N, C-alpha and C positions, 0 to 999 in steps of 0.2 A: 402602373407601378413597376411592371417588369422593365420598361424602358428606363425609368428613373434609376432602378437598381443597377442596370447595365451601365448607365452613365457614371454612377458612383464608383462602380468597380473599375471602370476605365480610368477615372480620375485618380483613384487611389492605387492604380497599378504601378508596379515597380518602375517600368520604363517612363512613366509620366512624372512621378515624384520620388525618384530614387534617392535624391539628396535628403529627403525627410527620413527615409529608412537608414541611410548612412548616419544622419544626425542621431537617430535613436540608438544606433549601435555604439557610436562614440560616447554618447551620454551615459549609456549603461556601463560601458567598460570603465570609464573614469569615475563614475559614481561609486562603483564597487571598489576600485583600486585606491582612489585618493578622495574619499568623501569629505574629509575635514577641510580640505582646501577647494575642491572643485564645486561643492554644493553650497557655497556661501553667496549671500546677496552681493557682497563686494566684488567677487569674481565676475558675476554676470553683469553687474552694472558697468564694471570696467571694460569687459569685453564689448558690450553694446556701444559704449562711448568710443573706445579705441578704434573700432572699425568704421566709424562714421565717415572718415575721409576716404578710406579704401572703397566703401560702398558708393560714395559719390563719384569717385574716379571710374568705378566699374559702370555706373549708370551713364557717365559721359561717353564711355566707349561704345555703348550699345548702338547709338545712332550711326556713327561712321561705319562700324562693322556691318550693320544691317544694310547700309547703302553700298557696301563693297569696297571700303577704304580702310586700310590698317593704319592706325596712328601710333607709331612706335616712339613718338616724342612725348607721350602723355605724362610719363613720370617726370621728365625734366620740366614739362610745363607746370606741374604742381610746384616743383622747387623754384622755378622762376617767379611764379605768382607769389609764393611765400616770401621770397627775398625782396621782390619789388614793393609789396605793401609795407614791409618792415622798413625798407630804405626810404620810402616816401614819408612814413610816420616819424621815424627817428632822425634820419639824416637831413630830410628836407622840411621837417616840421609841418607837414600837411595835416589838415583836419581829417578825422577818421572817415567821414562820408566821402570826401574827395579822393582819398587814397584808395578806398575800397572800389569806388566807381572807376577810377583810372586803371586799377588792376583788372577789373572785370572787362573793361574795354580792350585792354591789351590782349586778353585771352581770345576775344572775338577776332582781333586783328591777326593774331598768330594762326587761328583757324582759317581765316580768309587767305592768308599767304600760302598755307599748306594746301588748301583746296585749289588755288590758282596754279600752283606748281604741278598738281596732278592733272587738272582738266585743260589747262592752257599750254603748259610746257610739255605735256604728255610724259611726265616722269612717274614711274611706278610709285605707288603710295608707300611702299616699304622704303625706297630710296629717298623720296621727298621728305618723309617725316624723320628719317635718320639724320638727314642734312639739317633740318630745322632743329632737331635735338642738339646737334653739335653747336649751332649758332646760339641756342639758348644757354647751353653750358658755358659758352664764352661770356655771354651777358651776365650770368650769375657770378662768375669769377670777377668780371669787370667792376660790378657795383659793390661787391663784398670784399674783394681782395683775398678771397678764400677763407674769410673769417666770419664767425657768427655776428649777426646784428642783434644787440641786446637792448633791454630796457624799452620795449614797446610800451605805449601808454597803458596804464592799468585799466582804464575804461574800455580799451579795446580787448586786452587779454582776459578781462572778466567775462566776456561773452563766451570764450572757449570753455569756461568751467561753470557758467551759470546754469541753473536748473529750473524746470517747471515740473512739479509733482514727481521729483526724483529723476526726471529725464533731462539730459543736458541739451543745451541749445543746438550744438552740432548735430545731434541725433534728430532733433525736430526738423532742422534744415534738410537733412538727408531725406526723411520721409516726405516732407512737403514737396521737395523737388522731384522725388521719385514718382509721386502721384501725377505731377505735371507732365513729366516725360512719358510716363505710361499712357496718359490720356492722349497726348499728341501723337504717339506712335500707333496706338491701337484704335483710336476713335476719330481720327481726322483724315481728310484726303492727303494732307502732307505726309502723314505716317504711312499711308498706303503706297505713296510714291517712293518713300524710302525703301520699303520692303521690296517693291517691284524692281527698283534699280539694282539692289543687291542680289535679287534672285535671278534676273535675266536682263542685263542692261540693254541688249539689242531689242528684246521684246518690249521693254518699257519705253524705249525711244520711239519705236514704231507706233506705240499706243499714245504718243503725244506727250510723254513725260520729259521735262527738261532735266535730263540726268546729270548734266554738269552742275546745274543750280542745286540739285538735290545733294550731290556730294560736297560741294562747297558749303552749303547751308548746314549740313550735318557736322562738318568739321568746325564751323563757327560756333554752333551750339555746344559742341564738345569743348571748345576752347573756353567758352563762358563758364560751363560747369566746372571745368578743371581749375580755372582761376578762383572760383568760389572755394573749391577744395583747398587750394593753396592759402587763401585767406584764413580758412578755418585752422589749418596747420599752425600758422603763426599765432593765431588767437589762443589755441590750445597750449602751445609750448611757451608762449610769452617771449619768444625770440624767433629768429630765422636762421636756419642752418643750411649752408650751401650744398651739403651732401645729401639732404633728406629726400629729394624728389624721386630719383631712379628706383628706390625701393618699392614704389607703388606699382611699377610696370607689370611684373609677373603676377602678383596677387590679383590685380584687376583683370588681366587677360584670362587668368585661370577661372575667375568667377564668372566672367561673361560667357566663356565657352561651356563651362559646366552648367551654367544657368540656361544655356540654349537647349539642354536636354530635359529641362524641367517645364512642366505645364503646357508648352506649345509644341512638343515633339520636333525638335530640331530647328526651332525658330528663335532667334535671339530675342530676349524679352527682359524687361526691367525687373519683375518680381523674381524670376528665376536667378538673375544675376545677384540680387540682394540676398536671396536664400543661400546661394552658394558662398557668398562672402562670409556669412555667419557660420555656416557649417564648417568651412575650412578653418575659420578662426577658432572655433570650438576645439577642433582637433589639435591645432597648434598650441592653444592654451593648455589643454590637457597634457600634452607632451612636456611643455615647459614646467608645469606644476609637478610633473612626475620626476623632474630632475634630468631630463634628456639633455644631451650635449647641445651647445648653442647653435651648431650647424644643422640640427635636425629640422627646424622650420623651413630652411631653404630646400632641403631634400623633399620634405612633405609637399611644399608648394610646386616644386619642379615635377615631381611624379604626378601630382594632381593635374597640372597643366597638360601633360602628355595624355593622361587618361581622358581628360575633358575634351581635348581636341579629337581624339579617336572616337569617343562616344558621339560627339556632335557630327563628325563626318559619317559615322555609321547611320545616324538618323537622317542624313541627307542635307544637313545644314552647310557643310563645307564642300559638298560636291558641286553645288551651283553657286555658292557664295557663302560668306561674304569674301569679297576680294579676289577670289580665284575662279577662273572659268577657262576651260580648255588649256589649263596649264599656265595661265598667266593672270596678272591682275586685271580685274574688270575695269579698273580705273584707267588702264592704258588705252581702252577703246573709246573713252569719252571724247567727244569733240566739242 
């Protein structure tokens, strides 16, 4: 019993689940200050649904970051997938299944190209993915002309608002994929190789891990999940906006690094990232309902990102990886 009590205290310790205590504080403050708007079912259902895409983008980031590769193109990838599926549906009159499948395949291809630039061309992951982001931005402008693509099929857009027992389909997709990614990372040899590569790439290589394949594979998986996120964006909005993707970059990175300080003590993990997404979103929602200026959410997310990175580094996550080792990207050492 003593050992069990110690485990419970460690699990509930502030360093292990600090985001839960922060959430409790945020909830208390806004429950007292704006109870009429903050404590409504509509507010919480909207918050849960609105963060489904951000949550999926954060989950997509966990794999590459855990393997030591920074994907700074991820926001633009969301926008490109959103625009592509709409373009195929509206401009090319493709069936829904074919358009979604092609969009998902394009995400895998983007991940493959990004990975090969890192492991074969020996380009730092920061630079490689910024370059890919620029190419994707050009692609978005090319197929959209800088304008929205409207009137996607109603059968497609209805998926974005459809519900099961009051929970929207995008939220169900989010948690379904979260379980899959969590299982693959935490309970399979492939997941162990991902963490080994990001933790110490030379040691992983000496242990027989094909670190190049791990990095490329993690970016391909990231591309697949990001494309699904883009498809969900178009389904939820009923149209595709060429400017929408980059806005997911900072919230997703913030959630992943803050999530690395939860549950696993400095180790990037799926459930920590998801918890961070909703804790941060609760803070932003409370500020918005309180009548804060429109620029406050950007300040909130920026400060949260700086704090999250500092906390993750303090717990050891950024000292060895992801992505940085001896002052440079681990991906630069991949052969």
